N, C-alpha and C positions, 0 to 999 in steps of 0.2 A: 183580713184576707187580701190577697193581691188583686189589683185591678185586672180584669180580663184583657188579654192581648188582642189587638186589632189587626186583622189580616185583610189586605186588599187583594182581590183576585181579578186579574186581567184575563178574561176568557170570553170568547164569542158564543160558546155553546150554552144555552139555557139549561140543558140537561146536566152538564158538568157543574155549572154554577149551583144548581139546586142540590145536587148530591153532595158537593163539597160543603155547602152551607150546613146541610144536615149533619154531616160528620163533624165539622168544626164546632158547631153549636153544642153538640153532645159533650164536647170536651171544654165547654165554656169559653171558646174563642168567639170574638165578635167579627163578623165578616161583612165586607162591602164588596160589591162587584162592579166591574167596568167592562163594557163590551169591546173596547179597543184601546190601544195605547194612548190615544188622545184623551180619552176619558180617565185613564189611569193618572195622567199628568194633571188633569183638572182637579181630580180628587186630592192628589198630593199637595196642591196649592192651598187647600182649605182645611185639610184634616191631617192628623198624626196617625201613623201606622207603625206596627212593630215588624211587619213582614209583608212581602209581596209574592204572590204566586202568579207567574206570568206565562201565558200561552205564547208560543213563538209565532204562530200563524193567526193573525187577527186582521180584520179590515181596518182601513184608515191609517193606522200606524201599528206596525208589527212589534212583537215583543222584544226582539233584539235591538231595534232602533230606539224603542221606548226606554229600555234598560240603559243604553248608552247615554240617552238624554238625562236620565236620573243620575247616573254616575258623574255627569258634568254639571250638576246643579251647584249653585253657590252655597246652599244650606248644608253645613257640615254633617248634620244628622241625617237628613233625607238622602244625601248623596251616598251614604254608607249603609242605607237600609238593606237588610238581607233580602235577596231576590232569588226565588227558586224558579227555574225554567220548567214549564210543562209542555211536552211535545211528543208527537208520534216519532220524532227524530228520524224523519225520512232521509235526512242528509247524513245520518250516522255520525254526528258530532261526538267527539270524545269529551270527557269531563274537562280536560285541559282547554279545549276549544270553547266550552261553555264558560269557563272561568275567564278566558280572554275576552269574551263578549260582555263580561261584567256580572255573570250569574254566580251565586254562591253554591248552588246545588242544582240537580236536575231530577225530575220525576218523569218516567216514561208513560205515555198514553198507550192503551187504555189505563186509566188510573187504578192503581192498587191502593185502596183507601187505608189499609194498614201501613203501607210504606209512606203514604202521604202524611199520616199522623205522626209516624216515627220521625220523618224528616223535619216536620214543623216543630216537634218537641225538641229534637236535637239542636235546631238552630235557635229556638227561643229559650232554651235552657229549662 
């Protein structure tokens, strides 16, 4: 059997973290959570992940800035990690704008967990 895929979730809402963890673990994904972009970067230094779910609006370091920093990493694997933006999208970004920020995909808040799983499965294959 394949090793379970590891997903890093950058999200400051405990409610969303817990719901996401429940949904992902049901599908045998392993999830780690970070409450801000700085914690996301710290976890990336010491652990391997297959995918990142990244909230745009977080304290300390926001998701767009964190994604840019990941894309600029020297590590060729980590810099290419798939990153899915999670946002209420109050700025009405287009998918093109999300891609320019370095995201591979986007999921609108409030999260539709069927769409979340479908997007994660699509990216992780």
